[in-house]
C-alpha positions as semicolon CSV with decimal commas, in nm:
position;residue;x (nm);y (nm);z (nm)
1;M;-0,585;-4,266;4,992
2;N;-0,798;-4,568;5,075
3;P;-0,990;-4,780;4,827
4;S;-1,359;-4,761;4,904
5;T;-1,697;-4,781;4,735
6;V;-1,941;-4,532;4,589
7;T;-2,265;-4,625;4,414
8;A;-2,315;-4,494;4,061
9;N;-2,648;-4,562;3,890
10;G;-2,713;-4,844;4,136
11;Q;-2,377;-5,015;4,081
12;P;-2,105;-5,025;4,348
13;I;-1,774;-4,894;4,212
14;S;-1,445;-4,921;4,396
15;V;-1,249;-4,595;4,397
16;R;-0,959;-4,440;4,585
17;L;-1,103;-4,178;4,817
18;P;-1,117;-3,889;4,860
19;C;-1,161;-3,833;4,489
20;P;-1,288;-3,527;4,298
21;L;-1,610;-3,598;4,108
22;E;-1,445;-3,485;3,783
23;E;-1,162;-3,739;3,826
24;F;-1,416;-4,014;3,898
25;L;-1,611;-3,935;3,580
26;V;-1,295;-3,942;3,366
27;A;-1,192;-4,274;3,525
28;Q;-1,532;-4,414;3,422
29;G;-1,471;-4,306;3,062
30;L;-1,717;-4,017;3,078
31;L;-1,654;-3,664;2,957
32;P;-1,749;-3,433;3,245
33;R;-1,917;-3,187;3,006
34;S;-2,135;-3,461;2,854
35;V;-2,314;-3,575;3,171
36;V;-2,562;-3,453;3,431
37;V;-2,478;-3,569;3,785
38;E;-2,682;-3,600;4,102
39;H;-2,463;-3,650;4,413
40;N;-2,647;-3,783;4,720
41;G;-2,974;-3,645;4,583
42;E;-2,837;-3,302;4,492
43;A;-2,783;-3,184;4,134
44;V;-2,422;-3,079;4,074
45;A;-2,332;-2,803;3,827
46;P;-2,048;-2,898;3,589
47;S;-1,847;-2,605;3,726
48;E;-1,846;-2,781;4,066
49;F;-1,722;-3,121;3,942
50;S;-1,356;-3,048;4,018
51;Q;-1,430;-2,922;4,373
52;R;-1,687;-3,184;4,476
53;Q;-1,515;-3,462;4,674
54;L;-1,658;-3,813;4,680
55;Q;-1,664;-4,002;5,010
56;A;-1,729;-4,367;5,097
57;G;-2,095;-4,457;5,062
58;D;-2,185;-4,167;4,834
59;R;-2,457;-4,224;4,576
60;L;-2,437;-4,086;4,224
61;E;-2,688;-4,079;3,943
62;I;-2,515;-4,005;3,614
63;V;-2,707;-3,934;3,294
64;K;-2,534;-3,888;2,958
65;I;-2,648;-3,588;2,757
66;V;-2,739;-3,686;2,403
67;A;-2,761;-3,419;2,137
68;G;-2,952;-3,474;1,818
69;G;-3,278;-3,423;1,649
C-alpha cells in the first residue's frame, strides 16, 4: 500500500491506499453509522462503506448526523 492523499471536507488527508471508506472513517474518529458521505460527488449508502475503495485524489464530503430536538 502506498501513502497518498484524499480530500475530505476540503482538507487533504494522507492515507494508505487503497483503503475502504469505512476504514478511513474509523481512522478519522468517525462512526460510520453516524455520518453521511459523498464520494466524488456521489452519495454513498452506509451499506456500501466497506466495499467502496478510496483512491488517490478522491474527494469526500462528510457530514455528521446529529439527533436531537
